[in-house]
C-alpha positions in Angstrom: 69.5 22.4 191.4 70.0 22.6 195.2 68.5 19.6 197.0 67.5 20.9 200.4 67.9 17.4 201.9 71.5 16.8 200.9 74.6 17.7 203.0 78.3 17.6 202.0 80.7 16.7 204.8 84.4 17.3 204.2 86.5 15.5 206.9 89.8 17.3 207.4 91.6 16.6 210.6 94.9 18.3 211.5 97.0 15.3 212.6 98.2 13.9 209.3 101.6 12.2 209.6 102.8 11.1 206.2 102.3 14.6 204.9 102.2 17.1 207.8 99.3 19.5 207.4 98.3 17.6 204.3 94.8 19.0 204.0 96.0 22.6 203.7 99.4 22.2 202.0 99.8 24.0 198.7 98.3 22.2 195.8 98.7 24.1 192.5 98.8 27.5 194.2 96.0 27.0 196.7 95.4 25.1 200.0 94.4 21.5 199.1 91.2 21.8 201.0 90.0 24.7 198.9 89.7 22.5 195.7 87.2 20.2 197.4 85.2 23.1 198.8 85.1 24.6 195.3 83.9 21.3 193.8 81.2 21.0 196.4 79.9 24.5 195.8 80.2 24.2 192.0 78.0 21.1 192.1 75.1 23.2 193.2 73.3 20.2 194.9 74.0 20.9 198.6 71.9 22.5 201.3 75.0 22.7 203.4 78.7 22.2 202.9 80.3 21.2 206.2 84.1 21.1 207.0 84.6 18.8 209.9 88.0 19.5 211.6 89.7 19.7 214.9 92.3 22.1 213.6 91.9 25.9 213.8 94.2 26.5 210.8 92.1 24.2 208.7 88.9 25.9 209.9 90.4 29.3 208.9 91.1 28.0 205.4 87.5 26.8 205.1 86.2 30.2 206.2 88.5 31.9 203.7 86.9 29.8 201.0 83.3 30.7 202.0 82.4 27.9 204.4 81.2 28.6 207.9 82.8 26.5 210.6 80.5 27.1 213.6 81.7 23.9 215.5 84.9 21.9 215.7 85.2 18.1 215.7 85.6 17.1 219.4 85.7 13.3 218.8 87.1 10.8 216.3 90.1 13.0 215.3 92.8 10.3 216.0 94.5 7.9 213.6 92.4 4.9 214.7 88.8 6.1 214.7 86.8 5.0 211.6 86.3 8.0 209.3 82.6 7.2 209.0 82.2 7.9 212.7 83.7 11.4 212.3 81.2 12.0 209.4 78.3 10.9 211.5 79.5 13.1 214.4 79.6 16.1 212.0 76.1 15.2 210.7 74.8 15.3 214.3 76.5 18.5 215.1 75.2 20.2 211.9 71.7 19.0 212.4 71.7 20.3 216.0 73.3 23.6 215.1 71.2 24.5 212.1 68.0 22.9 213.3 67.8 20.9 210.0 67.6 17.2 209.1 69.1 15.8 205.9 68.1 12.8 203.9 71.4 12.2 202.1 75.0 12.6 203.2 77.9 13.0 200.7 81.4 12.6 202.1 84.1 14.4 200.1 87.7 13.8 201.0 90.0 16.9 201.0 92.9 14.8 199.7 91.1 14.2 196.4 91.6 17.7 195.0 91.2 17.0 191.3 87.6 15.8 191.5 85.2 18.5 190.4 81.6 19.4 190.8 80.8 17.5 187.6 81.9 14.2 189.2 79.9 14.9 192.4 76.8 15.5 190.4 77.4 12.4 188.3 77.8 10.3 191.4 74.7 11.8 193.1 72.6 11.2 190.0 73.7 7.6 189.9 72.9 7.2 193.6 69.4 8.5 193.1 68.7 6.6 189.9 69.8 3.3 191.5 67.9 4.0 194.7 71.0 3.0 196.6 71.5 3.2 200.3 75.3 3.4 200.1 77.6 4.3 197.1 81.4 4.5 197.0 83.3 6.0 194.1 85.9 3.9 192.4 88.2 3.7 189.4 89.2 1.0 187.0 92.8 -0.3 187.3 94.7 0.4 184.1 98.4 -0.2 183.6 99.0 -1.0 187.2 97.3 -4.5 186.9 96.7 -5.9 190.3 96.3 -9.4 188.8 100.1 -9.4 188.5 100.7 -8.2 192.1 103.4 -10.0 194.1 104.8 -9.9 197.6 108.5 -9.7 197.9 110.4 -11.7 200.5 113.5 -10.4 202.1 115.6 -12.1 199.4 113.4 -10.4 196.8 111.8 -13.6 195.6 108.3 -12.9 194.4 105.2 -14.6 195.7 102.3 -14.0 193.3 98.9 -13.1 194.9 97.0 -14.5 191.9 99.2 -17.2 190.4 96.5 -18.4 188.0 96.3 -15.0 186.4 99.9 -15.3 185.2 98.7 -18.0 182.8 96.1 -15.7 181.3 96.5 -13.1 178.6 96.1 -9.6 180.0 93.2 -8.9 177.6 91.3 -11.9 179.0 91.6 -10.9 182.6 88.5 -9.4 184.3 88.5 -5.7 185.0 89.2 -4.7 188.6 88.3 -1.6 190.4 89.7 0.3 193.4 87.7 2.6 195.8 88.7 6.3 195.9 87.6 8.8 198.6 86.4 11.3 195.9 82.6 10.9 196.4 81.0 8.6 198.9 77.2 8.9 199.4 74.7 7.4 201.8 71.2 7.7 203.0 71.2 9.5 206.4 69.2 6.9 208.3 71.2 4.0 206.8 74.5 5.6 207.6 73.6 6.3 211.2 72.2 2.8 211.7 75.2 0.9 210.2 78.0 3.3 211.0 79.8 2.9 207.7 79.5 3.7 204.0 80.2 0.1 203.4 76.8 -0.8 204.6 74.7 -3.7 203.5 74.0 -3.5 199.7 76.6 -0.8 199.0 77.4 -0.2 195.4 80.5 1.1 193.6 80.3 3.9 191.0 83.2 4.1 188.6 84.8 7.4 187.7 87.6 8.5 185.5 90.9 7.7 187.2 92.3 11.1 186.6 89.7 12.7 188.9 90.0 9.9 191.5 93.5 10.5 192.7 93.9 10.2 196.5 96.9 11.9 198.1 98.3 10.1 201.1 102.1 10.5 200.6 104.5 12.6 198.7 104.6 10.2 195.8 100.8 10.6 195.5 101.3 14.4 195.7 103.8 14.4 192.8 101.5 12.3 190.7 98.4 14.4 191.5 100.2 17.6 190.4 101.1 15.9 187.1 97.6 14.7 186.6 96.1 18.1 187.4 98.2 19.6 184.7 97.0 16.9 182.3 93.3 17.5 182.9 93.7 21.3 182.9 96.1 21.7 180.0 
């Protein structure tokens, strides 16, 4: 099912701060990055799977998992650069190195290790069937209902973000969705032109929350380990 015009780019810089070396820490017995590499390869839809990194240890993990890393990221590896620019840079490096040009770019975040090839294929098929230019994966909020979100003042008094929702029964509130870094897709030309996956007309594609977990801190990591056991029991 390989589509010769589709490339997967896995951004994985080395300078993570909330969890040092986050992209290659142990997750369920393997470096976290390896789960996303496996998902990309298992999907069977990519001409190339590219790991974009500035870190030699991350590059070595990628190579140990069957991915060539013929070039390192030499720009947009800091805390402030938009991630989309790093993806576009990797796209340019890949096309120059391999002498290829791709029509579709799929960004797969290494800190979403529970997402599998099945979710990647589902997202790609939805992108194609909707003839979208940009598509961002998301999940539906469940028990953590953002309609009831509050800010706490120093004295712990709550300030509701949506006060009108407090007067509405939970079953009558609209469903809300949150983006996840699991599977972001864009047309190559549109991405390069607009410089972001949140380009004009971008759509969201819902996925099962269990496969959408993003790991940014140690609390996320603890939850992800529990969810992994749940889906693989």
